[in-house]
C-alpha atoms as a printed R data frame, in Angstrom:
   type eleno elety resid chain resno       x       y       z
1  ATOM     1    CA   MET     A     1 190.027  74.710 112.646
2  ATOM     2    CA   LYS     A     2 191.690  76.977 110.321
3  ATOM     3    CA   TYR     A     3 195.433  77.319 109.392
4  ATOM     4    CA   ASN     A     4 196.298  80.992 109.730
5  ATOM     5    CA   PRO     A     5 199.446  81.970 107.598
6  ATOM     6    CA   ILE     A     6 200.208  85.034 109.282
7  ATOM     7    CA   TYR     A     7 203.254  83.909 111.644
8  ATOM     8    CA   GLY     A     8 206.225  83.604 108.687
9  ATOM     9    CA   LYS     A     9 206.854  80.127 107.753
10 ATOM    10    CA   PHE     A    10 204.928  78.365 110.363
11 ATOM    11    CA   TRP     A    11 201.327  77.040 110.061
12 ATOM    12    CA   ILE     A    12 199.533  77.564 113.417
13 ATOM    13    CA   PRO     A    13 196.141  75.690 113.760
14 ATOM    14    CA   VAL     A    14 193.304  78.721 114.579
15 ATOM    15    CA   SER     A    15 190.221  77.874 116.390
16 ATOM    16    CA   ASP     A    16 187.197  79.632 114.698
17 ATOM    17    CA   LEU     A    17 184.832  81.806 116.960
18 ATOM    18    CA   GLU     A    18 181.967  79.229 117.040
19 ATOM    19    CA   LYS     A    19 184.135  76.430 118.028
20 ATOM    20    CA   THR     A    20 185.915  78.461 120.584
21 ATOM    21    CA   LEU     A    21 182.841  79.654 122.185
22 ATOM    22    CA   ILE     A    22 181.628  75.784 122.350
23 ATOM    23    CA   ASP     A    23 184.818  74.871 123.854
24 ATOM    24    CA   MET     A    24 184.455  77.478 126.349
25 ATOM    25    CA   ILE     A    25 181.407  76.216 127.438
26 ATOM    26    CA   PHE     A    26 182.036  72.545 127.172
27 ATOM    27    CA   LEU     A    27 184.996  73.056 129.446
28 ATOM    28    CA   SER     A    28 183.332  75.866 131.766
29 ATOM    29    CA   ASP     A    29 185.922  78.873 131.347
30 ATOM    30    CA   HIS     A    30 184.332  81.958 131.946
31 ATOM    31    CA   MET     A    31 184.553  84.580 129.054
32 ATOM    32    CA   ARG     A    32 184.894  88.123 130.154
33 ATOM    33    CA   GLU     A    33 180.895  89.463 130.029
34 ATOM    34    CA   ASP     A    34 182.266  93.157 128.531
35 ATOM    35    CA   LEU     A    35 183.577  90.326 125.321
36 ATOM    36    CA   TRP     A    36 179.506  88.937 124.923
37 ATOM    37    CA   PRO     A    37 178.018  91.737 122.664
38 ATOM    38    CA   ARG     A    38 181.174  91.930 120.499
39 ATOM    39    CA   ILE     A    39 181.017  87.687 120.433
40 ATOM    40    CA   ALA     A    40 177.258  87.823 119.659
41 ATOM    41    CA   ARG     A    41 177.344  90.336 116.985
42 ATOM    42    CA   ALA     A    42 180.657  88.078 115.274
43 ATOM    43    CA   LEU     A    43 178.995  84.327 115.352
44 ATOM    44    CA   ASP     A    44 177.668  82.702 112.625
45 ATOM    45    CA   GLU     A    45 174.626  81.032 113.507
46 ATOM    46    CA   GLU     A    46 175.037  78.652 110.318
47 ATOM    47    CA   ARG     A    47 178.276  77.355 111.510
48 ATOM    48    CA   LEU     A    48 177.660  77.149 115.204
49 ATOM    49    CA   ASN     A    49 174.401  75.300 114.694
50 ATOM    50    CA   LEU     A    50 176.290  72.828 112.193
51 ATOM    51    CA   TYR     A    51 178.656  72.191 114.826
52 ATOM    52    CA   LEU     A    52 176.391  71.832 117.259
53 ATOM    53    CA   LEU     A    53 174.831  68.994 115.887
54 ATOM    54    CA   LYS     A    54 177.859  66.817 117.275
55 ATOM    55    CA   TYR     A    55 176.545  67.367 120.751
56 ATOM    56    CA   ALA     A    56 174.053  65.849 122.766
57 ATOM    57    CA   PRO     A    57 170.849  68.096 122.889
58 ATOM    58    CA   ASP     A    58 171.138  69.233 126.237
59 ATOM    59    CA   PHE     A    59 174.274  70.768 125.349
60 ATOM    60    CA   ARG     A    60 173.165  72.231 122.602
61 ATOM    61    CA   LYS     A    61 170.539  73.600 124.148
62 ATOM    62    CA   LYS     A    62 172.872  75.486 126.781
63 ATOM    63    CA   VAL     A    63 175.604  76.385 123.939
64 ATOM    64    CA   LEU     A    64 172.631  78.298 122.316
65 ATOM    65    CA   SER     A    65 170.746  79.794 125.345
66 ATOM    66    CA   THR     A    66 174.237  81.204 125.967
67 ATOM    67    CA   ALA     A    67 174.194  82.690 122.601
68 ATOM    68    CA   LYS     A    68 171.172  84.375 122.971
69 ATOM    69    CA   ALA     A    69 172.007  85.711 126.399
70 ATOM    70    CA   MET     A    70 175.037  86.983 125.346
71 ATOM    71    CA   SER     A    71 173.743  88.471 122.310
72 ATOM    72    CA   GLY     A    72 171.448  90.321 124.457
73 ATOM    73    CA   THR     A    73 173.529  91.921 127.037
74 ATOM    74    CA   ARG     A    74 175.323  95.185 126.583
75 ATOM    75    CA   ALA     A    75 178.982  96.045 127.453
76 ATOM    76    CA   ARG     A    76 178.917  97.586 130.975
77 ATOM    77    CA   ARG     A    77 180.972 101.160 130.514
78 ATOM    78    CA   THR     A    78 183.480 101.165 133.538
């Protein structure tokens, strides 16, 4: 977890994108599909894989397959 000093004299804990993705999948929270390509481009695969070492193999597969699906989508234009 990072601390972001942008909030003046307060230190606010800020999760990085990889941890947020893991949390959202773990908690079965849904992400807007139009954001998937941006998220996929910004993911640090090395960091994601490092975090996933702490999880069960089945969950690791779920996260990695979700990340792969995200990278294969294109933002829909409405």
